[in-house]
C-alpha positions in Angstrom: 236.1 50.3 77.2 235.6 53.6 75.3 232.0 54.9 75.0 231.0 56.5 71.7 227.6 58.0 70.9 226.5 57.9 67.3 223.7 59.8 65.7 222.5 58.7 62.3 223.3 55.1 63.3 220.6 53.6 61.0 222.2 55.2 57.9 224.6 53.6 55.5 227.7 54.9 57.2 226.3 54.6 60.7 225.6 50.9 60.3 229.1 50.2 59.0 230.7 52.4 61.7 228.9 50.5 64.5 230.1 47.2 63.1 233.7 48.5 62.8 233.8 50.0 66.3 232.2 47.0 67.9 235.2 44.9 66.6 237.5 47.3 68.6 235.5 46.9 71.9 233.8 50.3 71.8 230.6 50.6 73.8 228.1 52.0 71.3 225.4 54.5 72.4 222.8 55.4 69.8 220.6 58.5 69.6 217.5 57.7 67.7 214.1 59.1 66.9 212.5 55.8 68.0 213.1 53.4 70.9 214.1 49.8 70.3 214.8 47.1 72.9 218.4 48.0 73.3 219.5 49.6 76.6 222.1 51.5 74.6 219.5 53.4 72.5 218.3 56.7 73.7 215.6 59.0 72.2 216.0 62.5 70.9 213.6 64.9 69.3 215.3 67.7 67.5 212.2 69.9 67.0 211.3 69.7 70.7 215.0 70.1 71.7 215.0 66.9 73.7 217.6 64.3 74.4 216.7 61.5 76.8 218.4 61.9 80.2 221.7 60.0 80.6 222.3 59.6 76.8 225.3 62.0 77.0 226.8 60.8 80.3 230.3 59.5 80.5 231.0 59.6 76.7 234.5 59.5 75.3 233.4 60.4 71.7 230.4 61.6 69.7 230.0 60.9 66.0 227.2 63.0 64.5 226.0 61.6 61.2 222.2 62.4 61.5 220.3 64.3 58.9 217.5 64.1 56.4 218.4 61.8 53.5 220.0 63.6 50.6 218.9 61.1 47.9 215.4 60.2 49.1 213.5 63.0 47.4 213.7 65.6 44.7 215.7 68.7 45.8 212.9 71.4 45.9 213.4 74.6 47.9 211.4 73.0 50.7 213.5 69.8 50.7 216.8 71.7 50.7 215.6 73.6 53.7 214.7 70.3 55.4 218.2 68.9 54.6 220.0 71.9 56.0 217.8 72.4 59.0 218.1 68.7 60.0 221.8 69.1 60.2 222.1 72.5 61.7 219.4 72.0 64.4 220.6 68.6 65.4 224.2 69.8 65.8 223.0 72.9 67.7 221.0 70.6 70.1 224.0 68.3 70.7 226.4 71.2 71.3 224.0 73.0 73.7 223.5 69.8 75.7 227.2 69.0 75.7 228.0 72.4 77.1 225.9 71.5 80.2 228.0 68.4 80.9 230.6 68.3 83.7 232.6 65.6 81.9 232.7 66.5 78.2 233.6 64.0 75.4 237.3 64.0 74.3 236.3 64.5 70.7 233.2 65.2 68.5 233.1 64.4 64.9 230.3 65.9 62.8 230.2 64.5 59.3 226.6 64.7 58.3 226.2 64.3 54.5 229.7 65.3 53.4 
């Protein structure tokens, strides 16, 4: 069974992707800002540069979809900065933590808000 980590799993694309990959027997690991009862959900805090231990262990793939919603609020200068920062900082955190791994994922897809 292939293991895939998904950020942004609660979004429109993330939800559909989880459903699709589950049909093909992927083990889904989720990075989330809040914990639920699932053993496959791990916490991350981008501002504090924290990813829960073991979240990135033995992954085959990472699909990075996380980022501030682009349609939720008016695009002020402040909001544009939040949108960009949420994507850049989360990707930087993921890549810095992946660099520390002995076994790195086979592929990483970063498609946040394209």
